[in-house]
C-alpha positions as CSV (number, residue, x, y, z in Angstrom):
1,M,-160.2,110.1,105.5
2,L,-159.2,113.2,107.5
3,L,-162.8,114.5,107.3
4,A,-164.2,111.1,108.5
5,T,-161.7,111.2,111.4
6,L,-162.9,114.7,112.4
7,A,-166.5,113.5,112.2
8,F,-165.6,110.4,114.3
9,L,-164.0,112.6,117.1
10,A,-167.0,115.0,117.1
11,G,-169.3,112.0,117.5
12,A,-167.3,110.6,120.4
13,L,-167.9,113.9,122.2
14,T,-171.6,113.4,122.0
15,I,-171.5,111.4,125.2
16,V,-171.3,114.7,127.1
17,S,-174.4,116.2,125.4
18,P,-177.8,116.2,127.1
19,C,-179.1,114.9,123.8
20,I,-177.7,111.5,124.5
21,L,-179.9,111.1,127.7
22,P,-183.0,109.7,125.9
23,V,-180.8,107.0,124.2
24,L,-179.1,105.7,127.3
25,P,-182.0,103.5,128.6
26,F,-182.1,101.6,125.4
27,V,-178.3,101.2,125.2
28,F,-178.1,99.8,128.8
29,S,-181.1,97.6,128.2
30,R,-179.0,94.9,126.4
31,Q,-176.5,94.5,129.2
32,S,-178.0,91.2,130.2
33,H,-176.7,89.7,126.9
34,S,-173.2,89.4,125.7
35,F,-171.6,92.5,124.3
36,A,-171.2,90.9,120.8
37,R,-174.8,89.7,120.6
38,G,-176.6,92.4,122.6
39,T,-175.0,95.9,122.8
40,L,-172.8,95.7,119.6
41,P,-175.7,94.9,117.2
42,L,-177.9,97.5,118.8
43,L,-175.2,100.2,118.4
44,A,-174.6,99.1,114.8
45,G,-178.3,99.4,113.9
46,M,-178.4,102.8,115.7
47,A,-175.4,104.1,113.6
48,V,-176.8,103.0,110.3
49,T,-180.2,104.4,111.0
50,F,-178.8,107.7,112.2
51,A,-176.7,108.1,109.1
52,A,-179.6,107.4,106.8
53,I,-182.0,109.8,108.6
54,A,-179.4,112.5,108.8
55,T,-178.6,112.2,105.1
56,L,-182.3,112.6,104.3
57,A,-182.2,115.7,106.6
58,A,-179.2,117.1,104.5
59,V,-181.2,116.5,101.3
60,G,-184.2,118.1,102.8
61,G,-182.1,121.1,104.0
62,A,-180.9,121.6,100.5
63,W,-184.5,121.8,99.2
64,A,-185.4,124.2,102.0
65,V,-182.6,126.5,100.8
66,R,-184.0,126.4,97.3
67,L,-187.5,127.0,98.4
68,N,-186.1,130.2,100.1
69,V,-189.1,132.0,101.6
70,Y,-191.1,128.8,102.2
71,G,-188.0,127.1,103.6
72,R,-187.6,130.0,106.0
73,V,-191.2,129.7,107.3
74,L,-190.8,125.9,107.7
75,A,-187.5,126.4,109.6
76,L,-189.2,128.9,112.0
77,V,-192.1,126.4,112.6
78,L,-189.6,123.6,113.3
79,L,-187.6,125.9,115.6
80,A,-190.8,126.8,117.5
81,L,-191.7,123.2,117.8
82,F,-188.2,122.3,119.0
83,G,-188.2,125.2,121.5
84,A,-191.6,124.1,122.9
85,A,-190.4,120.5,123.2
86,L,-187.4,121.7,125.2
87,L,-189.7,123.8,127.4
88,S,-192.3,121.1,128.0
89,R,-191.4,117.6,128.9
90,P,-195.0,116.3,128.2
91,L,-194.7,117.7,124.6
92,A,-191.3,116.2,124.2
93,D,-192.7,112.9,125.5
94,L,-195.6,113.1,123.0
95,I,-193.2,113.7,120.1
96,S,-190.9,110.8,121.0
97,R,-193.7,108.5,122.2
98,P,-194.0,106.5,118.9
99,F,-190.2,105.8,119.0
100,V,-190.2,104.9,122.7
101,A,-193.2,102.6,122.2
102,L,-191.5,100.9,119.3
103,G,-188.4,100.4,121.4
104,N,-190.4,98.9,124.3
105,R,-192.1,96.5,122.0
106,L,-188.8,95.3,120.6
107,L,-187.5,95.0,124.2
108,E,-190.5,92.7,125.1
109,R,-190.1,90.6,122.0
110,G,-186.3,90.1,122.3
111,G,-186.2,90.3,126.1
112,S,-184.8,87.0,127.2
113,G,-183.6,85.7,123.9
114,G,-180.0,85.9,122.8
115,A,-180.7,86.5,119.1
116,V,-178.9,89.3,117.4
117,L,-181.9,90.5,115.3
118,P,-183.9,92.0,118.2
119,S,-180.8,94.0,119.2
120,V,-180.4,95.3,115.7
121,L,-184.1,96.3,115.5
122,L,-183.8,98.0,118.9
123,G,-180.8,99.9,117.5
124,V,-182.9,101.0,114.5
125,A,-185.5,102.4,116.8
126,T,-182.9,104.1,119.0
127,G,-181.4,105.7,115.9
128,L,-184.8,107.1,115.0
129,L,-185.1,108.5,118.5
130,W,-181.6,110.0,118.5
131,A,-181.5,111.5,115.0
132,P,-184.0,114.3,115.7
133,C,-182.3,115.5,118.9
134,A,-178.7,115.5,118.0
135,G,-178.9,119.3,117.7
136,P,-175.8,121.5,117.5
137,V,-173.2,118.8,117.0
138,L,-175.2,117.2,114.1
139,G,-175.6,120.8,112.8
140,L,-171.8,121.2,112.8
141,I,-171.4,118.0,110.7
142,L,-174.2,118.9,108.3
143,T,-172.7,122.4,107.8
144,G,-169.4,120.9,106.7
145,A,-171.2,118.3,104.5
146,A,-173.2,121.0,102.8
147,I,-170.0,122.2,101.0
148,N,-170.0,118.9,99.1
149,G,-173.8,118.6,98.8
150,P,-175.8,115.6,99.9
151,G,-174.3,112.3,98.6
152,A,-172.0,109.5,99.5
153,Q,-169.4,111.7,101.2
154,T,-172.1,113.3,103.3
155,T,-173.3,109.8,104.4
156,L,-169.8,108.7,105.1
157,M,-169.2,111.7,107.4
158,L,-172.4,111.1,109.2
159,F,-171.7,107.4,109.6
160,A,-168.3,108.3,111.0
161,Y,-170.0,110.7,113.4
162,A,-172.4,108.0,114.5
163,L,-169.5,105.5,114.9
164,G,-167.7,107.9,117.2
165,A,-170.8,108.3,119.3
166,I,-171.4,104.6,119.6
167,T,-167.8,104.1,120.5
168,S,-168.1,106.4,123.5
169,L,-171.4,104.7,124.3
170,S,-169.7,101.3,124.2
171,L,-167.2,102.5,126.7
172,A,-170.1,103.8,128.8
173,V,-171.7,100.3,128.7
174,L,-168.5,98.7,129.7
175,A,-168.2,101.1,132.6
176,G,-171.5,99.7,133.8
177,D,-174.0,100.9,136.4
178,R,-171.8,103.4,138.0
179,L,-171.9,105.7,135.0
180,L,-175.7,105.2,134.6
181,R,-176.2,106.4,138.2
182,V,-174.1,109.5,137.4
183,F,-176.4,110.3,134.5
184,K,-179.5,109.8,136.5
185,A,-178.2,112.2,139.2
186,W,-177.6,114.8,136.5
187,L,-181.1,114.6,135.0
188,P,-182.7,117.4,137.1
189,T,-179.9,119.8,136.0
190,A,-180.5,118.6,132.4
191,D,-184.2,119.4,132.7
192,G,-183.4,122.9,133.9
193,L,-181.0,123.4,131.0
194,R,-183.7,122.2,128.6
195,R,-186.1,124.8,129.8
196,V,-183.6,127.6,129.5
197,L,-182.7,126.5,126.0
198,G,-186.4,126.3,125.1
199,V,-187.1,129.9,126.2
200,A,-184.1,131.1,124.3
201,V,-185.2,129.3,121.1
202,L,-188.7,130.6,121.3
203,A,-187.5,134.1,121.9
204,G,-185.2,133.8,118.9
205,V,-188.1,132.6,116.7
206,V,-190.1,135.7,117.7
207,A,-187.2,137.9,116.9
208,I,-186.5,136.3,113.5
209,A,-190.2,136.4,112.5
210,A,-190.4,140.1,113.4
211,G,-187.1,140.8,111.6
212,W,-185.7,142.5,114.7
213,D,-182.2,141.0,114.4
214,T,-180.9,139.3,111.3
215,G,-178.1,137.8,113.4
216,V,-180.3,135.7,115.7
217,L,-180.8,132.8,113.4
218,T,-177.0,132.5,113.0
219,R,-176.5,132.4,116.7
220,L,-179.2,129.9,117.3
221,S,-177.7,127.5,114.8
222,S,-174.2,127.5,116.5
223,S,-172.8,129.4,113.4
224,G,-169.4,130.0,115.0
225,T,-168.7,126.3,115.3
226,A,-170.0,125.7,111.8
227,R,-167.7,128.4,110.4
228,L,-164.7,126.9,112.1
229,E,-165.6,123.5,110.7
230,Q,-166.1,124.9,107.2
231,R,-162.7,126.6,107.4
232,L,-161.1,123.4,108.3
233,L,-162.9,121.5,105.6
234,E,-161.8,124.1,103.0
235,K,-158.1,123.8,104.1
236,L,-158.3,120.0,103.9
237,R,-159.8,120.2,100.4
238,G,-157.0,122.5,99.2
239,G,-159.1,125.6,99.1
240,A,-161.4,124.4,96.4
241,A,-164.6,125.5,98.1
242,P,-165.6,128.7,96.4
243,A,-167.4,130.3,99.3
244,G,-164.5,129.9,101.7
245,D,-162.3,132.3,103.6
246,G,-159.6,134.4,101.9
247,A,-158.1,137.8,101.9
248,A,-159.0,140.4,99.3
249,M,-156.0,141.5,97.4
250,T,-155.0,144.0,94.9
251,G,-151.8,144.4,92.8
252,A,-150.4,142.9,89.7
253,M,-149.7,139.4,88.5
254,N,-148.0,140.2,85.3
255,G,-149.5,143.6,85.7
256,S,-153.1,142.8,85.1
257,M,-155.0,141.0,87.9
258,T,-157.1,142.4,90.7
259,G,-159.8,140.9,92.9
260,S,-160.2,138.5,95.7
261,M,-158.6,135.1,95.8
262,T,-160.1,132.5,98.1
263,G,-158.3,129.4,99.5
264,S,-155.7,128.2,97.0
265,M,-156.6,131.0,94.5
266,T,-160.4,130.7,94.4
267,G,-162.0,134.0,93.7
268,S,-162.9,136.7,91.2
269,M,-160.3,138.0,88.8
270,T,-159.9,140.8,86.4
271,G,-157.6,141.1,83.5
272,S,-155.8,138.4,81.6
273,M,-153.2,136.4,83.4
274,S,-150.1,135.0,81.8
275,G,-150.8,131.3,81.3
276,A,-154.5,131.6,82.1
277,M,-155.5,131.3,78.4
278,S,-154.7,127.7,77.4
279,G,-155.4,126.1,74.1
280,A,-155.5,129.1,71.8
281,A,-151.9,128.9,70.6
282,A,-151.3,128.5,66.9
283,G,-149.7,125.1,67.5
284,G,-153.1,123.5,68.2
285,A,-155.3,123.1,71.3
286,P,-154.2,120.3,73.7
287,I,-156.7,118.0,75.3
288,E,-157.2,118.9,78.9
289,G,-159.9,116.5,79.8
290,E,-163.4,115.5,79.1
291,L,-166.6,117.5,79.6
292,P,-167.8,116.2,83.0
293,S,-171.4,115.4,84.0
294,L,-173.8,118.3,84.4
295,A,-176.2,116.2,86.6
296,G,-175.4,118.2,89.7
297,A,-177.2,121.3,88.6
298,T,-180.0,122.2,91.0
299,A,-182.1,124.1,88.3
300,W,-182.0,125.3,84.7
301,L,-182.9,128.5,83.1
302,N,-183.4,129.1,79.3
303,S,-183.2,125.4,78.6
304,P,-184.3,122.0,79.8
305,P,-181.6,120.1,81.7
306,L,-178.7,119.3,79.5
307,T,-176.2,116.4,79.6
308,A,-172.7,116.0,78.3
309,E,-174.1,113.6,75.7
310,D,-176.7,116.2,74.6
311,L,-173.8,118.5,73.7
312,R,-171.8,116.1,71.6
313,G,-171.4,117.5,68.1
314,K,-171.4,121.1,69.4
315,V,-168.6,123.4,70.5
316,V,-169.3,124.4,74.1
317,L,-168.1,127.4,76.1
318,V,-168.7,126.7,79.8
319,D,-168.8,130.0,81.8
320,F,-168.6,129.9,85.6
321,W,-170.1,133.0,87.0
322,T,-172.3,134.5,89.8
323,Y,-174.5,137.5,89.3
324,S,-173.0,139.8,92.0
325,C,-169.5,139.3,90.7
326,I,-168.4,142.5,88.9
327,N,-165.7,140.6,87.1
328,C,-168.2,138.1,85.7
329,L,-170.6,140.9,84.7
330,R,-167.9,142.6,82.7
331,T,-167.5,139.5,80.5
332,L,-171.2,139.3,79.6
333,P,-171.0,141.6,76.5
334,Y,-168.5,139.3,74.9
335,L,-170.5,136.2,75.8
336,R,-173.7,137.6,74.4
337,D,-171.9,138.7,71.2
338,W,-170.3,135.2,70.7
339,Y,-173.7,133.6,71.4
340,A,-175.5,135.8,68.8
341,R,-172.7,135.4,66.2
342,Y,-172.0,131.6,66.4
343,H,-175.0,130.0,68.0
344,D,-176.4,129.1,64.5
345,H,-173.0,127.8,63.6
346,G,-172.6,125.1,66.3
347,L,-171.6,127.1,69.4
348,V,-173.4,126.4,72.7
349,I,-172.6,128.7,75.7
350,L,-173.5,127.2,79.1
351,G,-173.5,129.6,82.0
352,V,-172.8,127.7,85.3
353,H,-174.0,129.9,88.1
354,A,-172.0,129.0,91.2
355,P,-173.1,131.3,94.0
356,E,-170.7,133.2,96.3
357,F,-173.3,134.5,98.8
358,A,-176.3,132.7,100.1
359,F,-178.9,134.9,98.4
360,E,-177.4,133.9,95.0
361,K,-178.8,130.4,95.5
362,D,-182.3,131.8,95.2
363,L,-183.8,130.8,91.9
364,G,-185.9,133.9,91.7
365,N,-182.9,136.1,92.2
366,V,-180.9,134.3,89.5
367,R,-183.8,134.4,87.1
368,R,-184.2,138.1,87.6
369,A,-180.5,138.7,87.0
370,V,-180.6,136.5,83.8
371,Q,-183.4,138.7,82.5
372,Q,-181.8,141.9,83.6
373,F,-178.5,141.1,81.8
374,D,-180.2,139.7,78.7
375,V,-178.6,136.2,79.1
376,R,-180.3,134.1,76.5
377,Y,-178.1,131.0,76.6
378,P,-178.7,128.0,79.0
379,V,-177.8,128.7,82.6
380,A,-177.3,125.8,85.1
381,L,-177.7,126.7,88.8
382,D,-174.8,125.0,90.6
383,N,-175.9,125.6,94.2
384,D,-174.2,122.5,95.5
385,Y,-170.9,123.3,93.6
386,A,-171.2,119.8,91.9
387,I,-170.2,121.1,88.4
388,W,-167.6,123.4,90.0
389,R,-165.9,120.4,91.6
390,A,-166.2,118.3,88.6
391,F,-164.2,120.8,86.6
392,D,-161.9,121.4,89.6
393,N,-162.5,125.0,89.0
394,Q,-161.2,127.8,91.3
395,Y,-162.2,131.1,89.7
396,W,-165.0,133.5,88.9
397,P,-165.2,134.1,86.0
398,A,-163.7,131.0,84.3
399,H,-164.2,129.9,80.7
400,Y,-163.7,126.3,79.5
401,F,-163.7,125.5,75.7
402,V,-165.1,122.0,74.7
403,D,-164.8,120.6,71.2
404,A,-167.5,118.6,69.3
405,S,-166.3,115.3,70.7
406,G,-166.6,116.4,74.3
407,Q,-163.0,117.1,75.0
408,I,-161.9,120.3,76.9
409,R,-159.4,122.0,74.6
410,G,-158.7,125.2,76.5
411,H,-159.6,127.5,79.4
412,H,-159.3,131.2,80.4
413,F,-159.5,132.6,83.9
414,G,-160.6,136.1,84.6
415,E,-161.4,139.0,82.3
416,G,-159.5,139.8,79.1
417,G,-158.1,137.5,76.4
418,Y,-161.3,138.0,74.4
419,A,-159.6,137.9,70.9
420,E,-157.7,134.7,71.9
421,S,-160.9,133.1,73.2
422,E,-162.9,134.0,70.0
423,A,-160.0,132.6,67.9
424,L,-160.2,129.3,69.8
425,I,-164.0,129.1,69.4
426,R,-163.6,129.6,65.6
427,K,-160.8,127.0,65.5
428,L,-163.0,124.4,67.3
429,L,-166.0,125.2,65.1
430,T,-163.9,124.7,61.9
431,Q,-162.5,121.4,63.2
432,A,-166.1,120.3,63.9
433,G,-166.9,120.8,60.2
434,Y,-168.9,124.1,60.5
435,E,-168.4,126.3,57.5
436,N,-169.1,129.8,56.4
437,L,-168.5,131.3,59.8
438,P,-169.3,135.0,60.2
439,P,-166.3,137.2,60.5
440,P,-165.1,138.1,64.0
441,G,-166.3,141.4,65.1
442,S,-165.6,144.0,67.7
443,V,-167.8,144.1,70.8
444,S,-169.2,147.4,71.8
445,E,-168.2,148.5,75.3
446,G,-170.6,147.4,78.0
447,A,-172.7,150.0,79.8
448,G,-173.2,150.4,83.6
449,V,-171.7,147.6,85.6
450,E,-170.7,145.7,82.4
451,A,-168.2,148.4,81.3
452,A,-164.6,147.4,81.3
453,A,-162.6,148.5,84.3
454,D,-160.1,151.3,84.1
455,E,-157.2,148.9,85.0
456,A,-154.5,151.6,85.0
457,D,-156.2,153.4,87.9
458,V,-157.6,150.6,90.1
459,A,-155.7,150.7,93.3
460,S,-158.4,149.4,95.7
461,P,-159.2,145.7,96.3
462,E,-162.4,143.8,96.6
463,T,-163.3,144.2,100.2
464,Y,-165.7,142.0,102.2
465,L,-167.8,143.4,105.2
466,G,-168.7,140.1,106.8
467,Y,-166.2,139.1,109.5
468,D,-165.2,135.9,107.9
469,R,-163.2,137.8,105.2
470,A,-163.2,141.3,106.4
471,A,-159.9,143.2,106.0
472,N,-158.7,146.8,106.6
473,F,-161.4,147.7,109.0
474,S,-160.7,151.0,110.9
475,G,-162.7,151.9,114.0
476,A,-162.5,152.9,117.6
477,R,-163.7,149.4,118.5
478,P,-163.1,146.1,116.6
479,I,-165.8,144.2,114.8
480,V,-168.1,142.2,117.2
481,A,-169.4,139.0,115.7
482,D,-173.1,138.5,115.4
483,Q,-174.1,141.0,118.1
484,P,-175.9,144.4,117.6
485,T,-173.1,146.9,118.3
486,D,-172.7,150.6,118.2
487,Y,-169.7,151.6,116.1
488,P,-168.2,155.1,116.3
489,E,-167.1,156.4,112.9
490,A,-163.3,156.6,112.5
491,A,-162.0,160.1,112.3
492,T,-159.6,159.4,109.4
493,L,-159.2,156.5,107.0
494,P,-156.0,155.4,105.3
495,L,-156.3,154.3,101.6
496,N,-158.4,151.1,101.2
497,H,-159.6,151.1,104.8
498,W,-163.3,151.3,105.8
499,T,-165.4,152.0,108.9
500,L,-168.9,151.6,110.2
501,A,-170.9,154.2,112.0
502,G,-174.1,153.6,113.9
503,R,-175.6,150.3,115.1
504,W,-174.7,147.3,113.1
505,T,-174.8,143.5,113.3
506,V,-171.8,142.0,111.5
507,T,-172.3,138.4,110.5
508,A,-170.1,136.0,108.7
509,Q,-171.1,137.2,105.2
510,S,-172.5,140.7,105.7
511,A,-173.1,143.7,107.9
512,A,-176.7,144.5,108.7
513,A,-177.9,148.0,109.8
514,V,-179.9,147.7,113.0
515,R,-181.2,151.3,113.0
516,A,-181.8,154.1,110.5
517,G,-178.8,156.5,110.1
518,A,-176.1,153.8,110.0
519,S,-173.4,154.4,107.5
520,I,-170.3,152.9,105.9
521,S,-167.2,154.9,104.7
522,F,-164.4,153.7,102.4
523,R,-161.2,155.5,101.3
524,F,-160.7,154.3,97.7
525,H,-158.8,154.9,94.5
526,A,-160.7,153.8,91.4
527,R,-163.0,155.1,88.7
528,D,-166.0,153.0,89.8
529,L,-167.2,151.9,93.2
530,H,-169.7,149.1,93.6
531,L,-171.3,147.6,96.7
532,V,-173.3,144.4,97.0
533,L,-176.4,145.2,99.0
534,G,-179.7,143.6,100.0
535,P,-182.9,145.0,101.5
536,A,-184.1,144.3,105.0
537,A,-184.8,140.7,106.0
538,S,-188.5,141.5,105.8
539,G,-188.0,142.6,102.1
540,A,-188.7,146.3,102.9
541,P,-186.8,148.7,100.7
542,V,-184.0,150.7,102.2
543,R,-183.2,154.3,101.1
544,Y,-179.7,155.6,101.1
545,R,-177.6,158.7,100.4
546,V,-174.1,158.7,99.0
547,T,-171.4,161.4,99.3
548,V,-167.9,161.7,98.0
549,D,-165.5,163.7,100.2
550,G,-168.5,165.0,102.0
551,H,-170.3,166.3,98.9
552,E,-173.0,165.1,96.5
553,P,-171.5,163.0,93.7
554,G,-173.0,165.1,90.9
555,A,-171.8,163.8,87.6
556,A,-169.7,161.1,89.4
557,H,-172.9,159.2,90.4
558,G,-173.3,155.6,89.4
559,M,-176.2,154.0,87.6
560,D,-177.9,153.2,91.0
561,T,-177.7,156.7,92.4
562,D,-178.8,160.1,91.2
563,E,-176.7,163.3,91.1
564,H,-177.7,164.0,94.7
565,G,-176.5,160.6,95.8
566,N,-179.9,159.2,96.5
567,G,-181.0,155.6,95.8
568,T,-183.0,152.7,97.1
569,V,-182.0,149.1,97.8
570,R,-184.9,146.9,96.6
571,E,-183.2,143.6,95.8
572,Q,-180.1,141.6,96.5
573,R,-177.5,142.5,93.9
574,L,-174.5,144.6,93.1
575,Y,-175.1,148.4,93.1
576,Q,-173.0,150.8,91.1
577,L,-172.7,153.9,93.3
578,I,-169.8,155.9,91.9
579,R,-168.6,156.3,88.3
580,Q,-166.1,159.1,87.9
581,G,-164.8,160.9,84.8
582,G,-161.5,162.5,84.3
583,E,-158.4,162.0,86.5
584,V,-158.8,159.4,89.2
585,T,-157.5,160.3,92.7
586,D,-158.1,159.2,96.3
587,H,-161.5,159.9,97.6
588,T,-163.6,159.1,100.8
589,F,-166.9,157.4,99.9
590,R,-169.7,157.4,102.5
591,I,-173.2,155.8,102.3
592,E,-175.8,156.5,104.9
593,F,-179.0,154.4,105.1
594,E,-182.2,156.2,105.9
595,D,-184.0,153.0,106.9
596,P,-182.9,150.1,109.0
597,G,-182.2,146.5,107.9
598,V,-179.9,146.9,104.9
599,Q,-177.4,144.0,104.4
600,A,-174.0,145.0,102.9
601,Y,-171.7,142.3,101.6
602,S,-168.7,143.6,99.6
603,F,-167.1,146.5,97.8
604,T,-165.7,146.1,94.3
605,F,-163.9,148.6,92.1
606,G,-163.3,149.2,88.4
């Protein structure tokens, strides 16, 4: 109800937007009839049509995200068309001509009659005219709705938005001709504003297509407003949105947890947490609920789409993960081992890939990660967080244990607790009637990014570089949102602080290097240092060079650097840059990019 109220208020403010101008003639056209039989049915038809069309836009937008490259091209084409329409009134008239003609025909047919139906049909035509032009305000609502995915709640929010708009239009109608004269007087100014916006949009399209500035698209889509709306939505939902804001933190909860916690404890976790393992006690596993629907998955890997009914008779381990999450990657050796050991004895492991960053929604990226990490069990892509919400989950990684009758009998959040988890798997398999189980075995330590963290010596937290969640930034000037900015390197860094040097564009999720020679430095205390990186927006690889305390890393280099500190960013993933041996002390890490365009997302440690 609170979300609908916010949407209603946003819609009510539409009356001050230039976008409402094409709609006004139709709204005022029914003033010759009573309000109840003329204007009210028109506005009702307009609201219903707008909500329906906008819901279809939300669904289409989700598909555009999944199409990735093709969706980007389509978005640029649409932006160019939109900019040209703003710049050229004849083109705008051409685009809207079918809707205007329909409205005029309806006006002629229902002109003198008092019937309600012509007013409703005119409202439908008006809604068709309004929906494509509602621009930034509609974008704000759709951004918030995208957290829950297209569906009934999205339609409700959009209808509330439309209801707010028609409420303010109703007041405008009641105000009569005086208000209409004001709008007509303002039209020349509106035309000038349209042309300015058109030039800006077309310039932005050129910049995006050329890859000159990765922050342009964000600015064109009113991202600041959308982020504010998303933050508010997450707070109202109790912090259950996994990609929301939060502070990175380190320390101990019963001496064993590090990582970032988002909202009301959404985030990635390491170590076992007291009370996080439920159901493995000797006294028997309690029933925590029923395996919810899996219908919200946007794609499947290693398997055709599965349903809860398909899994009846099997013991199921549901693993929530995302491929750039270091904590998730360190659980993979255990998951692979359990799958190999118990798959032929009734165990199904279902990986639910719930993305933290936008690039993790890309099917090709996830497929590559599944192959790289030798994940052979079914993986459901949960890009809309439908399965995440169905479980009321709040963590990466999170494991839920489901018995053969479809009941959830235990869960574990974060790393660790592997012996208890395997014991619960064996218990549920035995209860399901599976016999002659292979004996439990030890799991060989993972290599590279899958190696367990050195918990005793991790004193640095997961740290995000995008301004939505950035913390501990040190620099002579503060972070500037979405603008190419020259950052002077900080002279000194306290522990767990970081700085930029060179020209960067810092966006909500990442920092993008505008020019070659840009660098990032971090003062850390841990055995391992990882950084989530992506190549330039054009896909061009980006070379980098890493130093530790001003020297080549030598034997302390990670799997993605050589002993001289050299490496190349070719794909969007987590890169292991430092792995030290021996005693762990404080060090200053620095990475310099020899090519422009790199996108840096977050540091993690182990």
